[in-house]
C-alpha positions as CSV (number, residue, x, y, z in Angstrom):
1,X,-12.3,-9.4,-1.8
2,X,-11.2,-7.9,-5.1
3,X,-9.1,-4.7,-4.9
4,X,-11.7,-2.8,-6.9
5,X,-14.5,-3.4,-4.4
6,X,-16.2,-0.3,-3.0
7,X,-15.0,-1.1,0.5
8,X,-11.4,-1.4,-0.5
9,X,-11.6,1.7,-2.7
10,X,-13.0,3.9,0.0
11,X,-10.8,2.6,2.8
12,X,-7.7,2.5,0.6
13,X,-8.1,6.2,-0.5
14,X,-9.0,7.3,3.1
15,X,-5.9,5.6,4.4
16,X,-3.9,7.2,1.6
17,X,-5.1,10.6,2.4
18,X,-4.5,10.2,6.1
19,X,-1.0,8.8,5.6
20,X,-0.1,11.4,3.0
21,X,-1.1,14.3,5.2
22,X,0.4,12.7,8.3
23,X,3.8,12.5,6.6
24,X,3.6,16.1,5.3
25,X,2.8,17.2,8.9
26,X,5.6,15.1,10.4
27,X,8.2,16.6,8.0
28,X,6.8,20.1,8.4
29,X,5.7,20.4,4.8
30,X,1.9,20.9,5.3
31,X,2.1,24.6,4.1
32,X,5.0,24.1,1.6
33,X,4.5,25.1,-2.0
34,X,4.4,22.3,-4.6
35,X,7.6,20.4,-5.4
36,X,7.3,21.5,-9.1
37,X,7.8,25.1,-7.9
38,X,10.5,24.6,-5.3
39,X,12.3,21.4,-6.2
40,X,12.7,18.1,-4.4
41,X,14.3,18.1,-1.0
42,X,15.3,15.3,1.4
43,X,12.2,16.2,3.5
44,X,10.0,15.6,0.5
45,X,11.7,12.3,-0.3
46,X,11.3,11.2,3.3
47,X,7.6,12.2,3.4
48,X,7.0,10.3,0.1
49,X,8.7,7.2,1.4
50,X,7.0,7.3,4.8
51,X,3.6,8.0,3.4
52,X,3.7,5.2,0.8
53,X,5.1,2.7,3.3
54,X,2.5,3.5,5.9
55,X,-0.3,3.5,3.3
56,X,0.7,0.0,2.3
57,X,1.0,-1.2,5.9
58,X,-2.3,0.2,7.0
59,X,-4.1,-1.2,3.9
60,X,-2.7,-4.6,4.8
61,X,-3.8,-4.3,8.4
62,X,-7.3,-3.2,7.4
63,X,-7.5,-5.9,4.7
64,X,-8.4,-3.2,2.2
65,X,-5.9,-3.5,-0.6
66,X,-6.4,-0.9,-3.3
67,X,-3.2,-0.2,-5.2
68,X,-4.4,3.1,-6.8
69,X,-4.5,4.6,-3.2
70,X,-0.7,4.9,-3.5
71,X,-1.3,7.6,-6.1
72,X,-3.7,9.4,-3.8
73,X,-1.0,9.4,-1.1
74,X,1.5,11.0,-3.4
75,X,-1.0,13.6,-4.7
76,X,-1.5,14.8,-1.1
């Protein structure tokens, strides 16, 4: 399946949203202001690393590769 197929796009972005929010929750950042306003902390770096790694892993497991979903993960 090509990475731009509707299935991969929908699943990829859904996985990205879930992993992004899950990492924010795990690091206690779900109600934190944007990094542009407060700066980058170790918790933010950890959340970004975990969310991108888990997004990639879950997309591989779901056979739903969609590289732009990584951007969705970081936006969350």
